[in-house]
C-alpha positions in Angstrom: 0.0 0.0 0.0 1.1 3.6 -0.7 2.1 5.6 2.4 -0.3 8.3 3.4 0.8 11.8 2.3 -0.2 14.5 4.8 -0.9 18.0 3.5 -2.4 21.3 4.5 -6.1 21.1 5.5 -7.0 24.2 3.5 -6.2 22.3 0.2 -8.2 19.3 1.2 -11.4 18.8 -0.9 -13.4 17.7 2.1 -12.9 21.1 3.8 -15.1 24.0 2.8 -13.2 27.2 2.2 -14.6 30.7 2.4 -17.8 32.1 3.8 -20.4 29.5 4.8 -23.2 32.0 5.3 -24.6 31.7 1.8 -23.5 28.1 1.2 -26.1 26.1 -0.7 -26.8 22.9 1.1 -27.7 20.1 -1.4 -30.5 17.9 -0.1 -29.9 14.2 0.2 -32.7 13.3 -2.2 -31.2 15.4 -5.0 -29.8 13.2 -7.8 -26.1 13.8 -8.8 -25.3 15.7 -11.9 -24.5 13.2 -14.8 -22.0 15.7 -16.2 -20.2 15.9 -12.9 -20.1 12.1 -12.6 -18.8 11.8 -16.2 -16.1 14.5 -15.4 -15.0 12.7 -12.2 -14.8 9.4 -14.1 -12.6 10.9 -16.8 -10.4 12.6 -14.2 -10.0 9.2 -12.4 -9.1 7.5 -15.7 -6.5 10.2 -16.5 -5.0 9.8 -13.0 -4.7 6.0 -13.4 -3.1 6.4 -16.8 -0.5 8.8 -15.4 0.2 6.4 -12.5 0.7 3.5 -14.9 3.0 5.6 -17.1 5.0 6.7 -14.0 5.3 3.1 -12.8 6.5 2.0 -16.2 9.1 4.8 -16.3 10.5 3.9 -12.9 13.4 1.5 -12.7 12.3 -1.7 -11.0 14.3 -4.2 -9.1 15.4 -7.2 -11.2 13.5 -10.4 -10.7 14.9 -12.7 -7.9 16.8 -15.7 -8.7 15.3 -19.2 -8.3 14.8 -20.1 -4.7 14.7 -16.5 -3.4 12.0 -13.8 -3.2 11.9 -10.0 -2.6 10.5 -8.6 0.7 9.8 -5.0 1.8 12.4 -3.6 4.2 12.2 -0.2 5.9 15.1 2.0 5.0 14.0 5.1 6.8 16.0 6.7 9.6 13.4 5.8 12.3 11.6 2.5 12.4 7.8 2.5 12.2 5.6 -0.3 13.5 3.7 -1.8 10.6 0.2 -3.1 11.3 -2.9 -3.9 9.2 -5.1 -1.4 11.0 -4.2 2.3 10.9 -4.4 4.1 14.2 -7.4 6.4 14.3 -8.1 9.1 16.9 -11.4 11.1 17.2 -11.0 14.8 17.8 -13.7 17.5 18.3 -13.8 21.3 18.1 -16.4 23.9 18.8 -16.9 26.9 16.6 -18.5 30.2 17.6 -22.2 30.6 16.8 -23.1 32.8 13.8 -24.6 36.2 14.5 -27.8 37.2 12.7 -27.3 39.8 10.0 -28.9 43.1 11.1 -31.7 44.5 8.9 -30.8 46.8 6.1 -31.7 50.4 7.0 -34.2 52.3 4.8 -32.6 54.6 2.2 -33.5 58.2 3.0 -32.1 60.7 0.5 -30.4 63.8 1.7 -32.6 66.9 2.1 -32.1 69.6 -0.6 -33.6 73.1 -1.1 -35.4 75.3 1.4 -38.7 74.8 3.2 -41.5 77.1 2.0 -45.0 77.4 3.6 -48.2 79.0 2.5 -51.4 80.1 4.3 -54.8 78.8 3.2 -57.8 80.6 4.6 -61.1 79.0 5.2 -63.3 78.8 2.1 -60.5 79.1 -0.4 -60.5 75.4 -1.2 -63.7 74.0 -2.8 -66.1 71.7 -1.0 -65.9 68.3 -2.8 -69.4 67.2 -2.1 -70.9 70.5 -3.2 -68.7 71.3 -6.2 -68.6 67.8 -7.6 -72.3 66.9 -7.4 -73.4 69.0 -10.4 -70.5 67.7 -12.5 -71.3 64.1 -11.5 -75.0 64.5 -12.3 -74.1 65.9 -15.7 -71.7 63.0 -16.4 -74.2 60.4 -15.2 -77.0 62.0 -17.2 -74.9 62.1 -20.4 -73.7 58.5 -19.8 -77.3 57.3 -19.4 -78.5 59.3 -22.3 -75.7 58.0 -24.5 -76.4 54.4 -23.3 -80.1 54.8 -24.2 -79.2 56.2 -27.6 -76.9 53.3 -28.2 -79.6 50.8 -27.1 -82.2 52.4 -29.4 -79.7 52.5 -32.3 -78.9 48.8 -31.7 -82.7 48.0 -31.7 -83.2 50.0 -34.9 -80.2 48.3 -36.6 -81.7 44.9 -35.5 -85.0 45.9 -37.1 -83.3 47.1 -40.3 -81.3 43.8 -40.5 -84.5 41.8 -40.0 -86.2 43.8 -42.8 -83.2 43.3 -45.0 -83.2 39.6 -44.4 -86.9 39.3 -45.1 -86.5 41.4 -48.3 -83.5 39.3 -49.3 -85.4 36.1 -48.8 -88.4 37.5 -50.8 -86.1 38.7 -53.6 -84.3 35.4 -53.7 -87.7 33.6 -54.0 -88.8 36.0 -56.7 -85.5 35.5 -58.6 -85.9 31.7 -58.3 -89.5 31.9 -59.7 -88.4 34.2 -62.5 -85.5 31.9 -63.4 -88.0 28.9 -63.4 -90.4 30.8 -65.6 -87.6 31.8 -68.0 -86.3 28.3 -68.1 -89.9 27.0 -68.8 -90.3 29.7 -71.6 -87.0 28.7 -73.1 -87.9 25.1 -73.2 -91.3 26.0 -74.8 -89.5 28.1 -77.5 -87.0 25.4 -78.1 -89.7 22.8 -78.5 -91.7 25.1 -80.8 -88.6 25.7 -83.0 -87.9 22.0 -83.1 -91.5 21.2 -84.1 -91.4 23.9 -86.8 -88.1 22.6 -88.2 -89.5 19.1 -88.2 -92.7 20.3 -90.1 -90.6 22.3 -92.6 -88.4 19.2 -93.2 -91.4 17.1 -93.7 -92.9 19.6 -96.2 -89.6 19.8 -98.0 -89.3 16.0 -98.3 -92.9 15.8 -99.5 -92.2 18.5 -102.2 -89.0 16.7 -103.2 -90.8 13.4 -103.4 -93.6 14.9 -105.5 -91.1 16.5 -107.9 -89.2 13.3 -108.2 -92.4 11.3 -109.0 -93.5 13.9 -111.6 -90.0 14.0 -113.2 -89.9 10.2 -113.4 -93.3 10.0 -115.0 -92.4 12.8 -117.5 -89.1 11.1 -118.3 -90.9 7.7 -118.8 -93.5 9.3 -121.1 -90.8 11.3 -123.0 -88.4 8.4 -123.4 -91.1 5.8 -124.3 -90.8 6.6 -128.1 -87.2 7.9 -128.0 -85.4 4.7 -127.1 -86.8 2.6 -130.0 -86.1 5.3 -132.6 -82.6 5.9 -131.2 -81.8 2.2 -131.3 -83.2 1.9 -134.9 -81.0 4.8 -136.0 -77.9 3.4 -134.3 -78.7 0.0 -135.8 -79.1 1.5 -139.3 -75.9 3.5 -138.8 -74.0 0.3 -138.0 -73.3 0.7 -134.3 -75.3 -2.4 -133.5 -74.3 -5.5 -135.6 -73.9 -9.2 -135.5 -70.2 -10.1 -134.9 -70.3 -13.2 -137.1 -72.0 -11.4 -140.0 -69.7 -8.5 -139.6 -66.7 -10.9 -139.6 -68.0 -12.6 -142.7 -68.6 -9.4 -144.5 -65.2 -7.8 -143.6 -62.9 -10.8 -143.7 -64.4 -13.8 -145.5 -66.2 -12.2 -148.4 -63.2 -10.0 -149.6 -60.9 -13.0 -149.4 -63.5 -15.1 -151.3 -63.8 -12.5 -154.0 -60.0 -12.2 -154.3 -59.6 -16.0 -154.7 -62.5 -16.1 -157.3 -60.9 -13.3 -159.3 -57.5 -15.1 -159.3 -59.1 -18.3 -160.4 -61.0 -16.6 -163.2 -57.8 -14.8 -164.3 -55.9 -18.2 -164.5 -58.8 -19.7 -166.5 -58.8 -16.7 -168.9 -55.1 -16.9 -169.2 -55.2 -20.6 -170.0 -57.9 -20.1 -172.6 -55.9 -17.3 -174.1 -52.8 -19.4 -174.2 -54.7 -22.2 -175.7 -56.2 -20.1 -178.4 
């Protein structure tokens, strides 16, 4: 174990230094500050690290040889009895009782200037009850009158608002009825226009149908004699013909006539040569 190092009591952390009059006593139930605990742990870790570094830096005694061991020997000038229990002695002391702090005297500023007095005769100051009564009656009368005016104005405004609401409801009802009638009239007009368009279309279709029927009858009557005469003229002009007859007339008959002429010419030539 390390020997106890004695020091001055004024530097001991367990001794309170300074004035203890305004010392704040921490109650037992108060929880310790976590920051203070963390700070103490870090300080303890730093102290242990410094101690280990110092022990490593110190030159140690070499290890004993086999069969021997190191023992602690006192090398001080005076021998000291070593025991497991340290000798403890209780000592008491009595401090003087604290005196109560005297009360702080009131602050009285220093007197400046000169004292001046005046004389007030009887009747110079007004009588409060006599002088203030008319003014108070006027103020109360004006206040009551203003209050009555405000109440009457509020009642009149309430009546006006009621009339306005009734008039607005009546006007909205009339507007709704006018819109309904306008919508009904619009539907009637649209239906009337649609019926008129349908009737005009029906009349137009009837007129077109009558005209088509008359034109067809006139065309049939007009073309009844035209078609046979046209076909006859075309047939006489040669536009309508029999393909076989036309082929015979244009191909066979000319060839036949050519062959007959050649045969006759040979016969005539033979007879001439014979003659």
